C-alpha positions as CSV (number, residue, x, y, z in Angstrom):
1,M,18.3,-2.7,3.1
2,I,22.0,-2.3,1.9
3,G,22.9,-4.2,-1.0
4,C,19.5,-5.7,-1.5
5,A,16.4,-4.4,-3.7
6,F,13.9,-6.7,-1.7
7,L,12.5,-6.1,1.5
8,F,11.6,-10.0,1.8
9,R,14.6,-12.0,0.6
10,S,14.1,-15.6,-0.6
11,R,16.0,-18.4,1.6
12,F,16.6,-20.2,-1.8
13,H,19.6,-19.2,-3.7
14,D,17.8,-19.3,-7.2
15,R,15.4,-16.4,-6.2
16,L,16.1,-13.1,-5.0
17,H,12.8,-12.3,-3.3
18,V,10.0,-14.7,-1.6
19,S,7.1,-15.7,-3.8
20,T,3.5,-13.5,-3.5
21,Q,2.3,-16.8,-2.1
22,R,4.8,-16.8,0.6
23,Y,4.5,-13.0,1.3
24,A,0.6,-13.6,1.7
25,Q,1.5,-16.2,4.2
26,L,3.7,-14.3,6.0
27,I,1.0,-11.6,6.3
28,Q,-1.7,-13.9,7.4
29,D,0.4,-15.6,10.1
30,W,1.4,-12.1,11.5
31,V,-2.2,-11.1,11.6
32,V,-3.0,-14.4,13.6
33,A,-0.1,-14.2,15.9
34,I,-1.4,-10.5,17.0
35,G,-4.9,-12.1,17.5
36,L,-6.7,-10.5,14.7
37,E,-9.2,-12.5,12.1
38,P,-7.3,-13.2,9.0
39,S,-10.2,-12.9,6.6
40,G,-10.3,-9.3,7.2
41,Y,-6.6,-8.7,6.4
42,G,-4.2,-9.5,3.2
43,T,-1.7,-7.8,1.2
44,H,-3.7,-5.7,-1.0
45,S,-5.8,-4.5,2.1
46,L,-2.9,-3.3,3.9
47,R,-1.5,-1.4,0.8
48,R,-4.8,0.2,0.2
49,T,-5.1,1.0,4.3
50,K,-1.6,2.5,4.0
51,A,-2.3,4.8,0.6
52,A,-5.6,5.9,2.7
53,Q,-3.8,6.9,5.8
54,I,-1.3,8.9,3.8
55,Y,-3.8,10.7,1.7
56,R,-5.8,11.7,4.8
57,K,-2.7,12.7,6.5
58,T,-1.2,15.1,3.7
59,G,-4.3,15.4,1.4
60,N,-1.1,15.1,-1.4
61,L,-3.2,13.2,-4.0
62,R,-0.2,13.1,-6.4
63,A,2.3,11.6,-3.9
64,V,-0.1,8.8,-3.4
65,Q,-0.4,8.3,-6.9
66,L,3.1,7.9,-7.4
67,L,3.7,5.6,-4.1
68,L,0.9,3.4,-5.9
69,G,2.1,3.4,-9.2
70,H,-0.9,4.5,-11.0
71,T,-0.1,6.7,-14.2
72,K,-3.5,8.1,-13.8
73,V,-5.0,10.5,-10.8
74,D,-8.4,8.9,-11.8
75,S,-7.1,5.6,-11.0
76,T,-5.9,6.7,-7.6
77,V,-9.2,8.4,-7.0
78,R,-11.1,5.3,-7.3
79,Y,-8.8,3.0,-5.4
80,L,-8.9,5.3,-2.5
81,G,-12.9,5.5,-2.8
82,V,-13.0,9.4,-2.8
83,E,-14.8,11.8,-5.3
84,L,-12.4,13.5,-7.4
85,E,-13.9,16.9,-6.3
86,D,-13.3,16.1,-2.8
87,A,-9.7,14.9,-3.4
88,L,-8.9,17.7,-5.4
89,S,-10.3,20.4,-2.8
90,I,-8.5,18.6,-0.1
91,A,-5.3,18.9,-2.1
92,E,-5.6,22.5,-2.9
93,S,-6.1,23.3,0.9
94,V,-2.5,21.9,1.7
95,D,0.0,24.5,1.9
96,I,3.6,23.3,0.5
């Protein structure tokens, strides 16, 4: 990624990155290629899964909030599908 701000660069010179539709198609192609059912996977579900894994491993709600670009911690809690009290107690139990 040296010299480029985009992970998925476009093949076209007038664009720096692939379109959201092309990105979704790439994800679907990869899911099919490894033998999974494409209806169960998509760009959003992968984003949510990664955020949930980071939260479960670290208990760091603030880090997940920053990674997702949420301005309010309540949005992150709703996005992860956890209760605010549970999230805060997990976060407090992690020593830094």
